[in-house]
N, C-alpha and C positions, 0 to 999 in steps of 0.2 A: 174265735181267736185261733190263729194258726201257730204251729210250733215255731215257724221262722220269725215270729214277732218277738221272741224272747231269746236271751243268750244262754240261759242255764235252765236245767230242770226245776230248780227252786223257784225261779221267776215264773215259770209256767204254772207250777202248783199253787204258788201264792196268788197268781192272777185269777185262778179258779175260785179261790176263797174270797177274794175281793168282789168278784162278780156276783157270787152268791149272797154275801153280806150286804153289799150295796145295791143289789138288784140291777146290775148293769149287763147289757148284752156284750159289751166289749171293754176290755181293760188294756191299757198300754203300759209298757215298762217304765216310761217316764211320767206316769200319772201320779199325782199327789192324792193320797187317801182322803184328806180333809176337803180339798178342792173338788173332789168327785162326789161329795155329799156325806162323807164320814163325819162322825163326832166322837166324843169321849166314850160313850156307851157302845156304839158300834165298833169302836176300836177294841173294846173289851172282848167283843165276840171274835174279832180276828185273832187276838192274842190267845184266846182259849183254843181256837183251831190250830194255831201254830204250836202251842204246847202239846196238844194231842197228836198232831200229824208227824211232828219231828221228834217228839219225846224229849223236849228240852224245856228248861225254865226260861220264860220270856215274860216281859212286863209291858204294860201300856206305855210306859215311859220310853221304851226303845222305839215304838211306833211314833211317838211324838217327836223324837229326835230325828228319825229317818222315815218321813211319811211318803217318800217316793218309792214306788214298787221295787225298782232295781236296787236302790240303796238298802231297803229293808231285807230283800232277798240275800244281799251280801252279808248283812248282819246275821241272818239265820245260818248261812253257810259257815261263818266264822264261829258261831256258837256250837254248831254241830262238830266242826273239825277240831276246835281247840278247847271247847268247854270254858271259854273265857267270857267275862262280862264285856259286852261291846262298849267301846268308848263313844262319847257324844261327838258326832261329826256334823258337817254342814248339811243343810237340807233346804228344800224350797218352801219351807213353811212361811207364813206371812211374817213380814218384818215387824219387830217390836217398835212401838212408837211412844212418843211423849217423854217428858223428863223423868217420870216414874218408871220408864223403861218397860220392865216385865209385866206391868199391870194392864197394858193395852196391846192388842195385836191389830195390825192393819190388814183387814180382809181384802181391801183394795185401796191403795193410797189416793187415787183420784188425781185430777190435774192440779198442778201447782198454781198458786195465785191467791191473792187475798180475797176473802169473802166467800170461799167455796163452802158448799153445804157438807155437813157431816152427820152421819147416822151412827149413833152410839148404841151398841147392843149389850145388854146386861143379862148374863145367864141365870138359869134356875139353880136350885139346890142340887149339888152333885155334878153340875155342868161345867163347861169350860169354854174358852174362846172358840175352840175347834167346832163346837156345836153350830157355829154360824159361818163356817168356811164357805158354804155354797150360796150364801144369801146374796153375795155381790151380783150374781147374774140376774137377780130379780129387780134391781134398782138402776137408775140412770148411771151411765158410765163415768160421768164427771162428778159423781157424788162419792165422797170419802166414806168408807165403811170401817168403823172401829168396833172391836169387841173386847170386853173386859176379860182379863185372866185373873181370877181370884187366887190368893195364895194357897199353898198346900195341895197343888194338883198340876198335872200335865208338866209344862216347862218350869213350873214353880214348885215341884213336888218336894224339894229339899227345904222349902221355907216353912216356918210355923204358920198355923192357921191364924186368921184374924181373931182378935179378942172379942170383937163385936162388929156388928154390921157397919157402924159408923167409921171404923178404921178402913174398911173397904172404900167407903165414900170419900174419905180423906185423900187416899192415894190416887183415886181416879180424878178427883177435882184438880189435884196438882198436875196430873198428866195432861189434862185438857185445858190448862190455864191459858195457853197461847192461842187457842182456837179463836178466830175472829169472825167467822161466818156463821150462818144459821146452824144451830145445833138441834137435832132431833133425837130424843131419848126414848129407847124401847127397852122395857124390862119384862121378863117372864117369871112368874111365881116369885121366888126370893128376889129376883132382879127387879120386880116392881117396887119393892120396898127400898132397895138400893137406889132405884131411879127417882122415887118420890123425894127421898132425902137429898139426893144430888140436885134435883130441880129446885127444891126449897132453898138450899144453900146458895145456888147460883142466883136465884131470885133475890135473896136477902143481900147479896153482894152487888145488886144492880145489873146482873148479866144473865137474865133468865133464858132458858132454852126456848126455842120457837114452839115446841109442842112436846107433850109427854104421852107416850103410848104404853099403857099398863096392860098386862096380860096374865091370866091365870092366877089371880090373887084377890083375896078379900081386901077391901079398901083399908088403908093403914089405921084409920080411927075405929075400925070394926075388928081389927086383929086382937086376939087375946092369947096370952101364953097358956099353954095347956100341958106342957111336958115337964116343967120344973127343971130338975137337974139332969133329966134325960135317962134316969135309971130304968124307966119303963120302955125305952126304945130297944126293941129286940132286933137281932139280925134278920129274923123271919119277916118282921114288918118292913124293914129296909129293903129286903129282897123283893117284897111285893111292889114297893115303889119303883125299883129298878125294872121289874118286869112290866109295869104299866107303860114304860117308855120303850125299852129295848128288847124285851123278851129274852134277856140273857141270864136271868136269875138261876134257872135250873142248871145251866152249864157251869156257872160260877162255883157251884157246890163241889165240883171235881177239881178245882184249882184254888186251894186255900189262900195262896199268896196274892193272887189277882183279886179274889173276893175280898180279902182283908183290906186291900188298897181302895177298892171301889166303895166298900161300906164305910170305911173310915172317913172318906171325903164326904159322903152323903150324910153320915151322922153329924159331922161338924156343921155342915150347912143347915141341916134341919134344926139343930139347936140354936144356931145364929138367927135363923128366921123366927123360931119360937120366942127367942129372947128379945126380939125387936119390940120397941114401945113407941107409939106415936106421941105420947105425952098428954098432959092435961090441958094444955093450951091449944085452942083451935088454930089450925094452920091451913090456909088455902092457897092454891096456886093461881096466879093471875094469867096463866097461859092455857091454851086449849088442852083438854084431857080427852083421850080416846081410850076406853076400856074394852078389852076383848075377853071372851070366855068361851068355853066349850059347852055345848048344850047338854052333854052327858058327863060333864066333869063332876065327880062325886066330892071333890075337895073344895070347889068353889061354886055354890049354887047360883043360878041366874039372878036371883034377887040381890045377891051380894055384889055382883058385877055392877048393878045399877047404882049401888051406894057410892061408887066413885064420883058420881055427880056432885056429891056433897062437899067435895074437896077442891072445887074449882069455882072461880068467879067469872071465868070466860066461857067460851063454848065447851060443852062436854057431850060426848057421844058414846054410846055403848053398842057393841056388836057381839052377838052370840052366833057361833059357827058350829056346824055338825062335828061331833067328836068329843073326846074326853079332855083330860088335862093338857095333853099335847096335841090339841085339835089341828093346829096349823100344819103339822107334818104331812097329813094326808092330802092337803090341797093348798100347796104353797102359792099356786097361781092366783087363786081367789083371795087368799089372805094378804099377799103382798100387794095385789092390786088395790085392795081396800086401804092398806097402810099408805100406799103411794098417793092415793086420792087426797088424804089429809095433808101429806107433805107438800103436795102441789098447791093446795088451797092456802096453806099457811105461807108458803113462799110467795105466791102471787099477792096475797094480802099485804105482805111486808113491802112489796115493790110498788104498791099503788100510790 
């Protein structure tokens, strides 16, 4: 990266941070952090570096509001010069979609027209829509890519957390009510339970998705509540979960405000997931189910991934991939190629 590529010293300095965190060889001033592969936890890493290098208070929310490098650099300069809270401005973040507005982000709108395919992505505990910002590049260009934005995080930080997992399902169902083409649902960890309930509700209404892809989760009928009221959930345990994904836990200790925000979101989601109940009545999906897991995932043993087969009456497949709970991050090419294979098979089968 040459100095002439940037307009200010702050842009240059920030570009070095982005390149380090995102592991990029080159960063441009008009680059969007999330479109470049960033997510909510990598954003935490950037914010920690900004707080340290400029000796200012900064939050992940500012990066969510101004994800373009030049815009974020301007916010930093404003904070340094005036010590004022930056106002929310325009950004190039994905457009919000659906009647429920804030609960869905379009990672890529796709081509207009009836019957277009839609891939719906449901994040893990502590995650956000931004975790999937880079996924659009791995799927066909005419496919619409939507990602759920749960309340009480990122662009919805001012909203109260959902009372239970079913409230999240309710608002997503409302947001996708107008979709008329094939719907493919992918959920990871907590998102797998959101996805199962969403698929069940759509199926019960006579509008089942085309396929459900579950990842990194014990099958719903095998899930058991273990945390009770959550009094035993310590910050240390939550930091271990954060470290499993982003490696940011040690840095968070130096920035209590940022750490508090990250842990609060994760704690809420962990309790939502723990409180989820499949129910006493057997419920099976009449659509293909594909279950994924990591071979070294200590949270979801391989045998539990296989139990997803018990919840489907149609084709059910399982895939174990090298890695831990977030196995797919290390080999997106192989993972998305496997996912795409099932989307193509389902789509071709519907058109026969």
